[in-house]
Biopython code that builds the backbone (N, CA, C, O; Angstrom):
import numpy as np
from Bio.PDB.StructureBuilder import StructureBuilder

atoms = [
    (1, "MET", "N", (115.745, 50.727, 392.679)),
    (1, "MET", "CA", (114.694, 51.318, 391.838)),
    (1, "MET", "C", (114.946, 50.985, 390.440)),
    (1, "MET", "O", (116.068, 51.197, 389.980)),
    (2, "PRO", "N", (113.978, 50.462, 389.682)),
    (2, "PRO", "CA", (114.128, 50.079, 388.253)),
    (2, "PRO", "C", (114.368, 51.404, 387.378)),
    (2, "PRO", "O", (113.874, 52.500, 387.642)),
    (3, "LYS", "N", (115.165, 51.135, 386.351)),
    (3, "LYS", "CA", (115.414, 52.291, 385.431)),
    (3, "LYS", "C", (114.103, 52.525, 384.526)),
    (3, "LYS", "O", (113.323, 51.626, 384.215)),
    (4, "PRO", "N", (113.997, 53.751, 384.189)),
    (4, "PRO", "CA", (112.773, 54.090, 383.275)),
    (4, "PRO", "C", (113.142, 53.462, 381.925)),
    (4, "PRO", "O", (114.298, 53.154, 381.634)),
    (5, "LEU", "N", (112.138, 53.301, 381.161)),
    (5, "LEU", "CA", (112.185, 52.681, 379.882)),
    (5, "LEU", "C", (112.388, 53.661, 378.723)),
    (5, "LEU", "O", (111.719, 54.689, 378.630)),
    (6, "ALA", "N", (113.330, 53.311, 377.847)),
    (6, "ALA", "CA", (113.584, 54.168, 376.608)),
    (6, "ALA", "C", (113.370, 53.238, 375.418)),
    (6, "ALA", "O", (113.852, 52.106, 375.374)),
    (7, "PHE", "N", (112.599, 53.794, 374.428)),
    (7, "PHE", "CA", (112.587, 53.163, 373.153)),
    (7, "PHE", "C", (113.450, 53.845, 372.204)),
    (7, "PHE", "O", (113.400, 55.066, 372.057)),
    (8, "VAL", "N", (114.363, 52.972, 371.455)),
    (8, "VAL", "CA", (115.119, 53.562, 370.348)),
    (8, "VAL", "C", (114.473, 53.038, 369.118)),
    (8, "VAL", "O", (114.480, 51.837, 368.850)),
    (9, "ILE", "N", (113.943, 53.895, 368.408)),
    (9, "ILE", "CA", (113.179, 53.532, 367.114)),
    (9, "ILE", "C", (114.044, 54.033, 365.961)),
    (9, "ILE", "O", (113.999, 55.206, 365.590)),
    (10, "GLU", "N", (114.769, 53.188, 365.450)),
    (10, "GLU", "CA", (115.829, 53.438, 364.515)),
    (10, "GLU", "C", (116.060, 52.158, 363.499)),
    (10, "GLU", "O", (116.327, 51.048, 363.959)),
    (11, "ASP", "N", (115.947, 52.375, 362.219)),
    (11, "ASP", "CA", (116.024, 51.280, 361.303)),
    (11, "ASP", "C", (117.632, 50.900, 361.012)),
    (11, "ASP", "O", (117.906, 49.767, 360.616)),
    (12, "ASP", "N", (118.572, 51.795, 361.204)),
    (12, "ASP", "CA", (119.935, 51.473, 361.012)),
    (12, "ASP", "C", (120.384, 50.615, 362.275)),
    (12, "ASP", "O", (120.259, 51.072, 363.412)),
    (13, "PRO", "N", (120.884, 49.419, 362.042)),
    (13, "PRO", "CA", (121.152, 48.525, 363.192)),
    (13, "PRO", "C", (122.413, 49.098, 364.000)),
    (13, "PRO", "O", (122.453, 48.999, 365.227)),
    (14, "ALA", "N", (123.376, 49.664, 363.308)),
    (14, "ALA", "CA", (124.503, 50.272, 363.928)),
    (14, "ALA", "C", (124.157, 51.373, 364.834)),
    (14, "ALA", "O", (124.550, 51.404, 365.999)),
    (15, "LEU", "N", (123.396, 52.308, 364.282)),
    (15, "LEU", "CA", (122.912, 53.501, 365.009)),
    (15, "LEU", "C", (122.083, 53.067, 366.290)),
    (15, "LEU", "O", (122.266, 53.548, 367.408)),
    (16, "SER", "N", (121.136, 52.080, 365.974)),
    (16, "SER", "CA", (120.296, 51.587, 367.002)),
    (16, "SER", "C", (121.165, 51.088, 368.257)),
    (16, "SER", "O", (120.880, 51.404, 369.412)),
    (17, "GLU", "N", (122.184, 50.329, 367.931)),
    (17, "GLU", "CA", (122.951, 49.867, 368.920)),
    (17, "GLU", "C", (123.805, 50.933, 369.715)),
    (17, "GLU", "O", (123.946, 50.906, 370.938)),
    (18, "ILE", "N", (124.352, 51.870, 368.874)),
    (18, "ILE", "CA", (125.052, 53.033, 369.488)),
    (18, "ILE", "C", (124.095, 53.832, 370.380)),
    (18, "ILE", "O", (124.501, 54.213, 371.477)),
    (19, "PHE", "N", (122.901, 54.096, 369.990)),
    (19, "PHE", "CA", (122.026, 54.866, 370.759)),
    (19, "PHE", "C", (121.586, 54.095, 372.063)),
    (19, "PHE", "O", (121.475, 54.695, 373.132)),
    (20, "SER", "N", (121.352, 52.818, 371.945)),
    (20, "SER", "CA", (121.028, 52.011, 373.094)),
    (20, "SER", "C", (122.149, 51.995, 374.072)),
    (20, "SER", "O", (121.915, 52.085, 375.277)),
    (21, "ILE", "N", (123.358, 51.885, 373.603)),
    (21, "ILE", "CA", (124.544, 51.886, 374.501)),
    (21, "ILE", "C", (124.717, 53.299, 375.170)),
    (21, "ILE", "O", (125.172, 53.384, 376.311)),
    (22, "ALA", "N", (124.378, 54.314, 374.506)),
    (22, "ALA", "CA", (124.489, 55.713, 374.996)),
    (22, "ALA", "C", (123.512, 55.912, 376.128)),
    (22, "ALA", "O", (123.771, 56.751, 376.991)),
    (23, "LEU", "N", (122.408, 55.196, 376.183)),
    (23, "LEU", "CA", (121.260, 55.388, 377.053)),
    (23, "LEU", "C", (121.323, 54.356, 378.190)),
    (23, "LEU", "O", (120.618, 54.515, 379.187)),
    (24, "GLN", "N", (122.127, 53.331, 378.071)),
    (24, "GLN", "CA", (122.008, 52.198, 379.048)),
    (24, "GLN", "C", (122.312, 52.546, 380.470)),
    (24, "GLN", "O", (121.726, 51.896, 381.336)),
    (25, "ASN", "N", (123.122, 53.453, 380.817)),
    (25, "ASN", "CA", (123.397, 53.868, 382.226)),
    (25, "ASN", "C", (122.083, 54.369, 382.976)),
    (25, "ASN", "O", (121.832, 54.126, 384.156)),
    (26, "ASP", "N", (121.306, 55.085, 382.129)),
    (26, "ASP", "CA", (120.121, 55.721, 382.786)),
    (26, "ASP", "C", (118.830, 55.058, 382.515)),
    (26, "ASP", "O", (117.883, 55.246, 383.278)),
    (27, "PHE", "N", (118.724, 54.262, 381.433)),
    (27, "PHE", "CA", (117.466, 53.659, 381.048)),
    (27, "PHE", "C", (117.655, 52.206, 380.658)),
    (27, "PHE", "O", (118.719, 51.745, 380.244)),
    (28, "GLU", "N", (116.491, 51.502, 380.832)),
    (28, "GLU", "CA", (116.389, 50.215, 380.221)),
    (28, "GLU", "C", (116.012, 50.481, 378.762)),
    (28, "GLU", "O", (115.123, 51.301, 378.531)),
    (29, "THR", "N", (116.588, 49.885, 377.833)),
    (29, "THR", "CA", (116.337, 50.321, 376.439)),
    (29, "THR", "C", (115.653, 49.126, 375.660)),
    (29, "THR", "O", (115.951, 47.958, 375.905)),
    (30, "ARG", "N", (114.712, 49.489, 374.701)),
    (30, "ARG", "CA", (114.222, 48.535, 373.871)),
    (30, "ARG", "C", (114.395, 49.024, 372.484)),
    (30, "ARG", "O", (113.978, 50.161, 372.263)),
    (31, "THR", "N", (114.953, 48.343, 371.480)),
    (31, "THR", "CA", (115.156, 48.799, 370.196)),
    (31, "THR", "C", (113.980, 48.290, 369.175)),
    (31, "THR", "O", (113.479, 47.169, 369.272)),
    (32, "ILE", "N", (113.640, 49.152, 368.287)),
    (32, "ILE", "CA", (112.524, 48.910, 367.427)),
    (32, "ILE", "C", (112.967, 49.374, 366.024)),
    (32, "ILE", "O", (113.414, 50.512, 365.880)),
    (33, "MET", "N", (112.860, 48.575, 365.054)),
    (33, "MET", "CA", (113.503, 48.768, 363.677)),
    (33, "MET", "C", (112.604, 49.371, 362.614)),
    (33, "MET", "O", (113.099, 49.827, 361.584)),
    (34, "ASP", "N", (111.223, 49.389, 362.847)),
    (34, "ASP", "CA", (110.493, 50.021, 361.882)),
    (34, "ASP", "C", (109.181, 50.676, 362.438)),
    (34, "ASP", "O", (108.868, 50.556, 363.622)),
    (35, "GLY", "N", (108.412, 51.390, 361.512)),
    (35, "GLY", "CA", (107.195, 52.119, 362.041)),
    (35, "GLY", "C", (106.118, 51.149, 362.501)),
    (35, "GLY", "O", (105.520, 51.357, 363.557)),
    (36, "ASP", "N", (105.870, 50.151, 361.778)),
    (36, "ASP", "CA", (104.788, 49.166, 362.218)),
    (36, "ASP", "C", (105.091, 48.593, 363.589)),
    (36, "ASP", "O", (104.197, 48.585, 364.435)),
    (37, "ALA", "N", (106.314, 48.106, 363.866)),
    (37, "ALA", "CA", (106.654, 47.545, 365.028)),
    (37, "ALA", "C", (106.594, 48.622, 366.094)),
    (37, "ALA", "O", (106.151, 48.344, 367.208)),
    (38, "ALA", "N", (107.013, 49.813, 365.804)),
    (38, "ALA", "CA", (106.978, 50.913, 366.808)),
    (38, "ALA", "C", (105.463, 51.122, 367.308)),
    (38, "ALA", "O", (105.157, 51.164, 368.499)),
    (39, "LEU", "N", (104.593, 51.241, 366.283)),
    (39, "LEU", "CA", (103.189, 51.521, 366.698)),
    (39, "LEU", "C", (102.627, 50.312, 367.532)),
    (39, "LEU", "O", (101.829, 50.520, 368.446)),
    (40, "ALA", "N", (103.032, 49.109, 367.223)),
    (40, "ALA", "CA", (102.633, 47.990, 367.962)),
    (40, "ALA", "C", (103.052, 47.949, 369.411)),
    (40, "ALA", "O", (102.275, 47.634, 370.312)),
    (41, "GLN", "N", (104.367, 48.296, 369.602)),
    (41, "GLN", "CA", (104.982, 48.422, 370.940)),
    (41, "GLN", "C", (104.350, 49.537, 371.746)),
    (41, "GLN", "O", (104.046, 49.412, 372.932)),
    (42, "LEU", "N", (104.164, 50.669, 371.009)),
    (42, "LEU", "CA", (103.484, 51.854, 371.709)),
    (42, "LEU", "C", (102.086, 51.624, 372.149)),
    (42, "LEU", "O", (101.617, 52.229, 373.113)),
    (43, "ALA", "N", (101.385, 50.722, 371.428)),
    (43, "ALA", "CA", (100.041, 50.418, 371.854)),
    (43, "ALA", "C", (99.992, 49.605, 373.188)),
    (43, "ALA", "O", (98.991, 49.564, 373.904)),
    (44, "GLN", "N", (101.134, 48.981, 373.448)),
    (44, "GLN", "CA", (101.219, 48.263, 374.723)),
    (44, "GLN", "C", (101.953, 48.846, 375.902)),
    (44, "GLN", "O", (101.682, 48.531, 377.060)),
    (45, "THR", "N", (102.962, 49.770, 375.545)),
    (45, "THR", "CA", (103.862, 50.290, 376.515)),
    (45, "THR", "C", (103.986, 51.801, 376.373)),
    (45, "THR", "O", (103.951, 52.291, 375.245)),
    (46, "VAL", "N", (104.124, 52.547, 377.423)),
    (46, "VAL", "CA", (104.427, 54.014, 377.416)),
    (46, "VAL", "C", (105.829, 54.101, 378.010)),
    (46, "VAL", "O", (106.022, 53.917, 379.211)),
    (47, "PRO", "N", (106.807, 54.385, 377.144)),
    (47, "PRO", "CA", (108.122, 54.641, 377.704)),
    (47, "PRO", "C", (108.348, 56.021, 378.202)),
    (47, "PRO", "O", (107.608, 56.956, 377.897)),
    (48, "ALA", "N", (109.407, 56.132, 378.993)),
    (48, "ALA", "CA", (109.701, 57.553, 379.546)),
    (48, "ALA", "C", (110.348, 58.459, 378.447)),
    (48, "ALA", "O", (110.118, 59.665, 378.362)),
    (49, "VAL", "N", (111.169, 57.769, 377.624)),
    (49, "VAL", "CA", (111.920, 58.526, 376.568)),
    (49, "VAL", "C", (111.694, 57.701, 375.301)),
    (49, "VAL", "O", (111.553, 56.479, 375.344)),
    (50, "ILE", "N", (111.662, 58.489, 374.053)),
    (50, "ILE", "CA", (111.695, 57.774, 372.798)),
    (50, "ILE", "C", (112.780, 58.626, 372.016)),
    (50, "ILE", "O", (112.780, 59.857, 371.994)),
    (51, "VAL", "N", (113.722, 57.802, 371.368)),
    (51, "VAL", "CA", (114.594, 58.321, 370.404)),
    (51, "VAL", "C", (114.093, 57.833, 369.114)),
    (51, "VAL", "O", (114.090, 56.628, 368.864)),
    (52, "LEU", "N", (113.642, 58.772, 368.230)),
    (52, "LEU", "CA", (112.874, 58.379, 367.043)),
    (52, "LEU", "C", (113.526, 58.940, 365.775)),
    (52, "LEU", "O", (113.769, 60.137, 365.628)),
    (53, "ASP", "N", (113.787, 58.001, 364.882)),
    (53, "ASP", "CA", (114.410, 58.380, 363.554)),
    (53, "ASP", "C", (113.064, 58.727, 362.686)),
    (53, "ASP", "O", (112.034, 58.056, 362.752)),
    (54, "LEU", "N", (113.226, 59.797, 361.924)),
    (54, "LEU", "CA", (112.076, 60.225, 361.155)),
    (54, "LEU", "C", (111.856, 59.467, 359.848)),
    (54, "LEU", "O", (110.776, 59.588, 359.269)),
    (55, "HIS", "N", (112.815, 58.699, 359.357)),
    (55, "HIS", "CA", (112.706, 57.943, 358.188)),
    (55, "HIS", "C", (112.874, 56.447, 358.487)),
    (55, "HIS", "O", (113.949, 55.855, 358.587)),
    (56, "LEU", "N", (111.618, 55.920, 358.616)),
    (56, "LEU", "CA", (111.551, 54.464, 358.901)),
    (56, "LEU", "C", (110.859, 53.703, 357.883)),
    (56, "LEU", "O", (110.064, 54.266, 357.130)),
    (57, "PRO", "N", (111.112, 52.418, 357.801)),
    (57, "PRO", "CA", (110.322, 51.656, 356.807)),
    (57, "PRO", "C", (108.905, 51.391, 357.315)),
    (57, "PRO", "O", (108.613, 51.408, 358.510)),
    (58, "ASN", "N", (108.071, 51.151, 356.350)),
    (58, "ASN", "CA", (106.605, 50.911, 356.485)),
    (58, "ASN", "C", (105.731, 52.063, 356.986)),
    (58, "ASN", "O", (104.806, 52.441, 356.267)),
    (59, "ILE", "N", (105.944, 52.615, 358.102)),
    (59, "ILE", "CA", (105.315, 53.709, 358.575)),
    (59, "ILE", "C", (106.404, 54.704, 358.929)),
    (59, "ILE", "O", (107.317, 54.356, 359.678)),
    (60, "SER", "N", (106.344, 56.012, 358.389)),
    (60, "SER", "CA", (107.413, 56.963, 358.643)),
    (60, "SER", "C", (107.525, 57.330, 360.159)),
    (60, "SER", "O", (106.562, 57.226, 360.920)),
    (61, "GLY", "N", (108.691, 57.742, 360.528)),
    (61, "GLY", "CA", (108.872, 58.216, 361.840)),
    (61, "GLY", "C", (108.022, 59.490, 362.138)),
    (61, "GLY", "O", (107.532, 59.684, 363.251)),
    (62, "ALA", "N", (107.874, 60.322, 361.122)),
    (62, "ALA", "CA", (106.973, 61.628, 361.213)),
    (62, "ALA", "C", (105.523, 61.080, 361.535)),
    (62, "ALA", "O", (104.835, 61.687, 362.355)),
    (63, "ASP", "N", (105.097, 60.062, 360.972)),
    (63, "ASP", "CA", (103.724, 59.583, 361.196)),
    (63, "ASP", "C", (103.696, 58.948, 362.661)),
    (63, "ASP", "O", (102.756, 59.198, 363.415)),
    (64, "VAL", "N", (104.658, 58.193, 363.008)),
    (64, "VAL", "CA", (104.769, 57.635, 364.450)),
    (64, "VAL", "C", (104.737, 58.807, 365.489)),
    (64, "VAL", "O", (104.047, 58.793, 366.508)),
    (65, "PHE", "N", (105.544, 59.791, 365.115)),
    (65, "PHE", "CA", (105.633, 60.973, 366.070)),
    (65, "PHE", "C", (104.273, 61.767, 366.122)),
    (65, "PHE", "O", (103.930, 62.300, 367.177)),
    (66, "ALA", "N", (103.566, 61.841, 365.088)),
    (66, "ALA", "CA", (102.240, 62.476, 365.135)),
    (66, "ALA", "C", (101.271, 61.654, 365.915)),
    (66, "ALA", "O", (100.428, 62.216, 366.615)),
    (67, "ARG", "N", (101.339, 60.444, 365.841)),
    (67, "ARG", "CA", (100.475, 59.530, 366.741)),
    (67, "ARG", "C", (100.825, 59.617, 368.116)),
    (67, "ARG", "O", (99.956, 59.645, 368.988)),
    (68, "ILE", "N", (102.162, 59.666, 368.389)),
    (68, "ILE", "CA", (102.535, 59.861, 369.852)),
    (68, "ILE", "C", (102.009, 61.181, 370.377)),
    (68, "ILE", "O", (101.465, 61.197, 371.481)),
    (69, "ARG", "N", (102.124, 62.206, 369.717)),
    (69, "ARG", "CA", (101.708, 63.618, 370.098)),
    (69, "ARG", "C", (100.183, 63.675, 370.286)),
    (69, "ARG", "O", (99.659, 64.409, 371.124)),
    (70, "ALA", "N", (99.502, 62.868, 369.467)),
    (70, "ALA", "CA", (97.989, 62.917, 369.497)),
    (70, "ALA", "C", (97.417, 62.028, 370.627)),
    (70, "ALA", "O", (96.219, 62.068, 370.906)),
    (71, "ASP", "N", (98.291, 61.228, 371.270)),
    (71, "ASP", "CA", (97.732, 60.221, 372.304)),
    (71, "ASP", "C", (98.062, 60.720, 373.623)),
    (71, "ASP", "O", (99.244, 60.896, 373.921)),
    (72, "ASP", "N", (97.100, 60.972, 374.461)),
    (72, "ASP", "CA", (97.263, 61.570, 375.827)),
    (72, "ASP", "C", (98.170, 60.559, 376.751)),
    (72, "ASP", "O", (98.818, 60.997, 377.702)),
    (73, "ARG", "N", (98.163, 59.355, 376.438)),
    (73, "ARG", "CA", (99.013, 58.465, 377.249)),
    (73, "ARG", "C", (100.399, 58.844, 377.236)),
    (73, "ARG", "O", (101.107, 58.516, 378.188)),
    (74, "PHE", "N", (100.906, 59.547, 376.198)),
    (74, "PHE", "CA", (102.310, 59.892, 376.035)),
    (74, "PHE", "C", (102.609, 61.341, 376.500)),
    (74, "PHE", "O", (103.655, 61.899, 376.168)),
    (75, "ALA", "N", (101.709, 61.916, 377.246)),
    (75, "ALA", "CA", (101.860, 63.254, 377.655)),
    (75, "ALA", "C", (103.098, 63.544, 378.467)),
    (75, "ALA", "O", (103.608, 64.662, 378.387)),
    (76, "ASN", "N", (103.632, 62.583, 379.267)),
    (76, "ASN", "CA", (104.886, 62.757, 379.951)),
    (76, "ASN", "C", (106.094, 62.071, 379.258)),
    (76, "ASN", "O", (107.195, 62.038, 379.808)),
    (77, "THR", "N", (105.874, 61.549, 378.090)),
    (77, "THR", "CA", (107.002, 60.836, 377.390)),
    (77, "THR", "C", (107.848, 61.892, 376.611)),
    (77, "THR", "O", (107.306, 62.705, 375.862)),
    (78, "ARG", "N", (109.136, 61.852, 376.805)),
    (78, "ARG", "CA", (109.976, 62.824, 376.209)),
    (78, "ARG", "C", (110.416, 62.145, 374.807)),
    (78, "ARG", "O", (110.738, 60.960, 374.713)),
    (79, "VAL", "N", (110.385, 63.007, 373.797)),
    (79, "VAL", "CA", (110.642, 62.476, 372.432)),
    (79, "VAL", "C", (111.898, 63.295, 371.874)),
    (79, "VAL", "O", (111.885, 64.525, 371.812)),
    (80, "ILE", "N", (112.964, 62.524, 371.481)),
    (80, "ILE", "CA", (114.151, 63.032, 370.913)),
    (80, "ILE", "C", (114.090, 62.577, 369.378)),
    (80, "ILE", "O", (114.116, 61.389, 369.056)),
    (81, "LEU", "N", (114.010, 63.586, 368.502)),
    (81, "LEU", "CA", (113.966, 63.112, 367.092)),
    (81, "LEU", "C", (115.404, 63.112, 366.616)),
    (81, "LEU", "O", (116.207, 63.968, 366.987)),
    (82, "SER", "N", (115.711, 62.114, 365.775)),
    (82, "SER", "CA", (116.985, 61.908, 365.173)),
    (82, "SER", "C", (116.898, 61.782, 363.764)),
    (82, "SER", "O", (116.296, 60.823, 363.280)),
    (83, "THR", "N", (117.465, 62.695, 363.011)),
    (83, "THR", "CA", (117.223, 62.679, 361.472)),
    (83, "THR", "C", (118.385, 63.431, 360.737)),
    (83, "THR", "O", (118.967, 64.366, 361.286)),
    (84, "ALA", "N", (118.684, 63.028, 359.569)),
    (84, "ALA", "CA", (119.519, 63.740, 358.785)),
    (84, "ALA", "C", (118.954, 64.705, 357.888)),
    (84, "ALA", "O", (119.653, 65.359, 357.113)),
    (85, "ASP", "N", (117.514, 64.827, 357.983)),
    (85, "ASP", "CA", (116.737, 65.688, 357.191)),
    (85, "ASP", "C", (116.500, 67.066, 357.972)),
    (85, "ASP", "O", (115.593, 67.200, 358.793)),
    (86, "ALA", "N", (117.378, 68.044, 357.646)),
    (86, "ALA", "CA", (117.296, 69.263, 358.315)),
    (86, "ALA", "C", (115.981, 70.012, 358.267)),
    (86, "ALA", "O", (115.523, 70.638, 359.222)),
    (87, "VAL", "N", (115.358, 69.886, 356.971)),
    (87, "VAL", "CA", (114.072, 70.573, 356.716)),
    (87, "VAL", "C", (112.994, 69.923, 357.611)),
    (87, "VAL", "O", (112.272, 70.645, 358.298)),
    (88, "GLN", "N", (112.866, 68.603, 357.621)),
    (88, "GLN", "CA", (111.909, 68.012, 358.432)),
    (88, "GLN", "C", (112.132, 68.252, 359.933)),
    (88, "GLN", "O", (111.170, 68.437, 360.678)),
    (89, "ALA", "N", (113.472, 68.248, 360.404)),
    (89, "ALA", "CA", (113.757, 68.618, 361.685)),
    (89, "ALA", "C", (113.243, 69.969, 362.148)),
    (89, "ALA", "O", (112.732, 70.100, 363.261)),
    (90, "GLU", "N", (113.373, 70.929, 361.330)),
    (90, "GLU", "CA", (112.997, 72.329, 361.569)),
    (90, "GLU", "C", (111.382, 72.355, 361.706)),
    (90, "GLU", "O", (110.790, 73.016, 362.560)),
    (91, "ILE", "N", (110.816, 71.605, 360.818)),
    (91, "ILE", "CA", (109.284, 71.618, 360.792)),
    (91, "ILE", "C", (108.751, 71.046, 362.070)),
    (91, "ILE", "O", (107.706, 71.486, 362.549)),
    (92, "LEU", "N", (109.476, 70.015, 362.680)),
    (92, "LEU", "CA", (109.027, 69.360, 363.899)),
    (92, "LEU", "C", (109.688, 69.802, 365.169)),
    (92, "LEU", "O", (109.396, 69.253, 366.231)),
    (93, "ARG", "N", (110.544, 70.747, 365.107)),
    (93, "ARG", "CA", (111.333, 71.200, 366.293)),
    (93, "ARG", "C", (110.422, 71.622, 367.437)),
    (93, "ARG", "O", (110.682, 71.226, 368.574)),
    (94, "GLU", "N", (109.455, 72.337, 367.225)),
    (94, "GLU", "CA", (108.552, 72.922, 368.199)),
    (94, "GLU", "C", (107.761, 71.846, 369.005)),
    (94, "GLU", "O", (107.419, 72.048, 370.170)),
    (95, "GLN", "N", (107.476, 70.643, 368.304)),
    (95, "GLN", "CA", (106.746, 69.614, 368.870)),
    (95, "GLN", "C", (107.553, 68.611, 369.689)),
    (95, "GLN", "O", (107.010, 67.901, 370.535)),
    (96, "ALA", "N", (108.895, 68.562, 369.415)),
    (96, "ALA", "CA", (109.724, 67.539, 369.975)),
    (96, "ALA", "C", (110.499, 68.158, 371.248)),
    (96, "ALA", "O", (110.682, 69.367, 371.390)),
    (97, "ASP", "N", (110.891, 67.253, 372.078)),
    (97, "ASP", "CA", (111.656, 67.761, 373.198)),
    (97, "ASP", "C", (113.103, 68.189, 372.845)),
    (97, "ASP", "O", (113.678, 69.141, 373.372)),
    (98, "PHE", "N", (113.609, 67.410, 371.928)),
    (98, "PHE", "CA", (114.938, 67.762, 371.284)),
    (98, "PHE", "C", (114.966, 67.111, 369.826)),
    (98, "PHE", "O", (114.368, 66.083, 369.512)),
    (99, "VAL", "N", (115.709, 67.836, 369.052)),
    (99, "VAL", "CA", (115.951, 67.358, 367.683)),
    (99, "VAL", "C", (117.459, 67.253, 367.472)),
    (99, "VAL", "O", (118.186, 68.233, 367.638)),
    (100, "LEU", "N", (117.929, 66.048, 367.102)),
    (100, "LEU", "CA", (119.393, 65.908, 366.817)),
    (100, "LEU", "C", (119.503, 65.554, 365.359)),
    (100, "LEU", "O", (118.856, 64.682, 364.778)),
    (101, "LEU", "N", (120.402, 66.342, 364.858)),
    (101, "LEU", "CA", (120.676, 66.004, 363.309)),
    (101, "LEU", "C", (121.837, 64.996, 363.318)),
    (101, "LEU", "O", (122.808, 65.055, 364.073)),
    (102, "LYS", "N", (121.606, 64.057, 362.376)),
    (102, "LYS", "CA", (122.648, 63.046, 362.129)),
    (102, "LYS", "C", (123.822, 63.655, 361.331)),
    (102, "LYS", "O", (123.630, 64.496, 360.453)),
    (103, "PRO", "N", (125.004, 63.212, 361.660)),
    (103, "PRO", "CA", (125.406, 62.213, 362.605)),
    (103, "PRO", "C", (125.268, 62.744, 364.074)),
    (103, "PRO", "O", (125.614, 63.876, 364.414)),
    (104, "VAL", "N", (124.727, 61.809, 364.901)),
    (104, "VAL", "CA", (124.415, 62.153, 366.272)),
    (104, "VAL", "C", (125.715, 61.705, 367.121)),
    (104, "VAL", "O", (126.253, 60.609, 366.962)),
    (105, "ASN", "N", (126.126, 62.615, 367.977)),
    (105, "ASN", "CA", (127.180, 62.237, 368.951)),
    (105, "ASN", "C", (126.532, 61.448, 370.163)),
    (105, "ASN", "O", (125.670, 61.943, 370.890)),
    (106, "PRO", "N", (127.029, 60.197, 370.299)),
    (106, "PRO", "CA", (126.354, 59.390, 371.342)),
    (106, "PRO", "C", (126.418, 60.001, 372.837)),
    (106, "PRO", "O", (125.519, 59.847, 373.663)),
    (107, "LEU", "N", (127.591, 60.703, 373.057)),
    (107, "LEU", "CA", (127.694, 61.377, 374.336)),
    (107, "LEU", "C", (126.624, 62.518, 374.476)),
    (107, "LEU", "O", (126.041, 62.652, 375.552)),
    (108, "GLN", "N", (126.360, 63.326, 373.434)),
    (108, "GLN", "CA", (125.413, 64.323, 373.442)),
    (108, "GLN", "C", (124.038, 63.648, 373.741)),
    (108, "GLN", "O", (123.321, 64.100, 374.635)),
    (109, "LEU", "N", (123.676, 62.592, 373.012)),
    (109, "LEU", "CA", (122.484, 61.917, 373.200)),
    (109, "LEU", "C", (122.275, 61.396, 374.686)),
    (109, "LEU", "O", (121.208, 61.560, 375.278)),
    (110, "ARG", "N", (123.394, 60.745, 375.254)),
    (110, "ARG", "CA", (123.323, 60.387, 376.588)),
    (110, "ARG", "C", (123.086, 61.560, 377.619)),
    (110, "ARG", "O", (122.290, 61.470, 378.554)),
    (111, "ASP", "N", (123.812, 62.600, 377.368)),
    (111, "ASP", "CA", (123.588, 63.763, 378.296)),
    (111, "ASP", "C", (122.167, 64.392, 378.134)),
    (111, "ASP", "O", (121.578, 64.831, 379.122)),
    (112, "LEU", "N", (121.685, 64.428, 377.032)),
    (112, "LEU", "CA", (120.254, 64.992, 376.775)),
    (112, "LEU", "C", (119.271, 64.013, 377.467)),
    (112, "LEU", "O", (118.425, 64.465, 378.239)),
    (113, "ALA", "N", (119.354, 62.756, 377.225)),
    (113, "ALA", "CA", (118.472, 61.815, 377.782)),
    (113, "ALA", "C", (118.450, 61.888, 379.291)),
    (113, "ALA", "O", (117.411, 61.987, 379.943)),
    (114, "SER", "N", (119.721, 61.830, 379.823)),
    (114, "SER", "CA", (119.802, 61.846, 381.306)),
    (114, "SER", "C", (119.158, 62.994, 381.878)),
    (114, "SER", "O", (118.675, 62.885, 383.005)),
    (115, "ARG", "N", (119.083, 64.139, 381.220)),
    (115, "ARG", "CA", (118.463, 65.309, 381.779)),
    (115, "ARG", "C", (116.824, 65.177, 381.693)),
    (115, "ARG", "O", (116.085, 65.904, 382.356)),
    (116, "LEU", "N", (116.419, 64.315, 380.931)),
    (116, "LEU", "CA", (114.977, 64.129, 380.783)),
    (116, "LEU", "C", (114.405, 63.013, 381.762)),
    (116, "LEU", "O", (113.203, 62.775, 381.880)),
    (117, "ARG", "N", (115.361, 62.401, 382.408)),
    (117, "ARG", "CA", (114.950, 61.359, 383.245)),
    (117, "ARG", "C", (114.102, 61.735, 384.462)),
    (117, "ARG", "O", (113.710, 60.861, 385.236)),
]
sb = StructureBuilder()
sb.init_structure("model")
sb.init_model(0)
sb.init_chain("A")
sb.init_seg("    ")
for serial, (resi, resn, name, xyz) in enumerate(atoms, 1):
    if name == "N":
        sb.init_residue(resn, " ", resi, " ")
    sb.init_atom(name, np.array(xyz, "f"), 0.0, 1.0, " ", f" {name:<3s}", serial, name[0])
structure = sb.get_structure()
């Protein structure tokens, strides 16, 4: 049986790789580095899980998140927000499946994502 798809939308290359490695046992991962590319990929594909940084180049992660939540195609997609911005995290906490404050423990991310599978 194929693994469900997870998008890692994170502009920091090191974090993007760490997050992808943390998810690889349970998910096929695709990394996306900015808001424009995220929206382009989301227009074509509905992943099972999205790990989303709130501060992205071009289009903010908060704007990407708002579009995800406004689109019925993503009703079953789980979103894990990843940010160092505690204020923004608190504002969006009720809308996200999980909010992780950076620095994120990769094992914690892996465990959370595996529960969402």
